[in-house]
C-alpha positions in Angstrom: 130.7 76.0 232.1 127.3 74.6 232.3 127.8 75.0 236.2 129.0 78.5 236.4 126.6 79.8 233.7 123.8 78.8 235.2 124.9 80.0 238.5 125.5 83.2 236.7 123.1 83.9 234.1 124.1 87.5 233.5 127.5 86.1 231.7 125.7 83.1 230.2 126.4 84.8 226.8 130.1 85.0 227.4 129.7 81.2 228.6 128.1 80.5 224.7 130.6 81.8 223.0 133.4 79.4 224.9 131.0 76.4 224.0 131.0 77.8 220.2 135.0 78.0 220.5 135.1 74.7 222.2 132.6 73.3 219.7 135.2 74.5 216.8 137.8 73.2 218.2 136.4 69.4 219.1 134.9 69.8 215.1 138.1 70.4 213.7 140.2 68.0 215.4 138.2 64.9 216.8 135.3 63.0 215.4 133.0 64.4 218.0 130.2 67.2 218.6 129.6 69.2 222.1 126.4 69.6 220.2 124.8 65.7 221.8 126.5 66.8 224.8 124.9 70.5 224.8 121.3 68.4 223.9 121.3 66.0 227.0 122.1 68.6 229.1 118.9 70.5 227.8 117.2 67.0 228.4 118.5 67.1 231.9 116.7 70.4 232.2 113.5 69.6 231.1 113.7 66.4 233.6 114.3 69.1 236.5 111.6 71.2 235.4 109.1 68.4 235.2 110.2 67.6 239.2 110.6 70.9 240.6 108.8 70.7 243.9 106.6 73.6 245.4 107.9 74.5 249.0 104.6 74.5 251.4 106.5 75.3 254.7 108.9 78.6 254.0 109.8 78.0 258.3 112.3 75.9 257.6 114.9 78.3 256.3 117.7 75.7 254.6 114.6 74.4 252.3 113.9 77.9 251.8 117.2 79.0 250.8 117.7 75.5 248.6 114.2 76.8 246.8 115.8 80.5 246.1 118.6 78.7 244.9 116.6 76.4 242.4 114.9 79.1 241.2 117.8 81.3 240.2 119.1 78.2 238.9 116.1 77.5 236.4 116.4 81.6 235.3 120.1 80.4 234.4 119.2 77.5 232.9 116.8 79.4 230.5 119.0 82.1 230.0 121.9 79.3 229.4 119.3 77.7 226.8 118.4 80.5 224.7 122.1 82.1 224.2 123.0 78.5 223.2 119.7 78.8 220.7 120.7 81.9 219.4 124.4 81.1 218.6 122.9 77.7 216.7 124.4 74.9 219.1 121.0 73.8 219.9 117.6 74.1 217.3 113.9 74.8 217.3 113.1 71.2 218.7 114.3 71.4 222.6 112.9 75.1 222.4 109.8 73.8 221.8 109.8 71.6 224.0 110.5 73.9 227.0 108.4 76.5 225.8 105.6 74.1 226.3 106.5 72.5 229.4 106.5 75.6 230.7 102.9 77.0 229.2 101.8 73.7 230.8 103.5 74.2 234.0 101.4 77.6 234.3 98.2 76.6 232.5 94.8 77.3 234.6 94.4 73.8 235.5 97.5 73.9 237.1 96.3 76.8 239.6 95.0 74.7 241.9 97.4 72.3 241.8 100.5 73.9 242.8 101.7 77.1 244.6 102.2 80.2 243.4 105.8 80.7 244.0 106.0 77.5 241.4 103.4 79.0 239.1 105.4 82.5 239.1 109.0 80.8 238.4 107.8 79.0 235.8 106.7 82.1 233.7 109.6 83.7 235.4 111.8 81.2 233.1 109.1 81.2 230.0 109.8 85.1 229.5 113.7 85.0 230.2 113.5 82.3 227.5 111.4 84.1 224.9 112.7 87.5 225.4 116.5 86.1 225.2 115.4 84.0 221.8 112.6 86.7 220.1 115.2 87.9 218.2 116.4 85.4 216.4 112.8 83.5 216.1 110.0 85.8 216.8 107.6 82.7 215.4 107.8 81.3 219.4 106.1 84.2 220.8 103.5 84.6 217.5 102.3 80.3 217.7 101.8 81.7 221.7 100.1 84.9 221.6 97.0 83.8 222.0 97.4 81.6 224.9 99.6 84.5 226.4 97.2 87.1 226.1 94.1 85.1 227.4 96.9 84.3 230.6 97.6 88.2 230.7 93.3 88.5 231.7 92.5 85.6 233.7 92.4 86.8 237.1 92.9 83.5 238.8 97.0 83.8 238.5 99.0 85.7 240.7 99.4 89.1 239.5 103.2 88.7 239.4 102.6 86.2 236.8 99.9 88.0 235.1 102.4 91.2 234.8 105.1 88.9 233.0 103.1 87.4 230.4 101.8 91.4 229.8 105.5 91.8 229.3 105.5 88.8 226.8 102.4 90.4 225.0 104.6 94.0 224.7 107.4 92.1 222.6 105.1 91.0 220.6 103.4 94.3 219.5 107.4 95.8 219.3 107.9 92.7 217.1 104.7 94.0 215.3 105.6 97.1 215.0 108.9 96.4 213.9 108.2 94.3 210.7 105.5 96.8 210.0 108.5 99.5 209.8 110.2 97.5 207.7 107.9 96.6 205.6 107.0 100.2 205.3 111.0 100.6 204.4 111.1 98.0 201.7 108.4 99.7 199.9 109.8 103.0 199.8 113.2 102.2 198.9 111.5 99.7 196.1 109.2 102.7 194.6 112.1 105.4 195.1 
């Protein structure tokens, strides 16, 4: 399930629904849960992200293809973890660890250490994760918005990374607007 979900990120929701059904079935019929297995997968993903290599020699076609496959799998992993979180199969702790790791991997002091592809891939993963989970828990974006806003204007970041940070900041703006509308609607209901 995990391998297919990772290479087919557009179908992650379906695979997570399957995980949810399996979890219910296993917990009803056996004395184990799949949540521990899922947490092990989350930890192994964290190890993978920490050990991603950046490819400097793009002349080697096989290495280049392998790098592209890794990037797609990273996005698939992130999509899967976000959907698992949205379906209460993992909690806030692994998500917080992943966000912290992705932000750390793209901190301004890492800009000279890693190539642009590495930075962009990590920001892409961060965007995918936050855009997947913000409806369930908008506090993840709120807690990191100052860092994200600072990076949107930092010209040392690759343009593509800055634009993805801007997209995350736009999600934050939409959330603020939705909250204001909800408060206004609640106010109108109360006083009518």
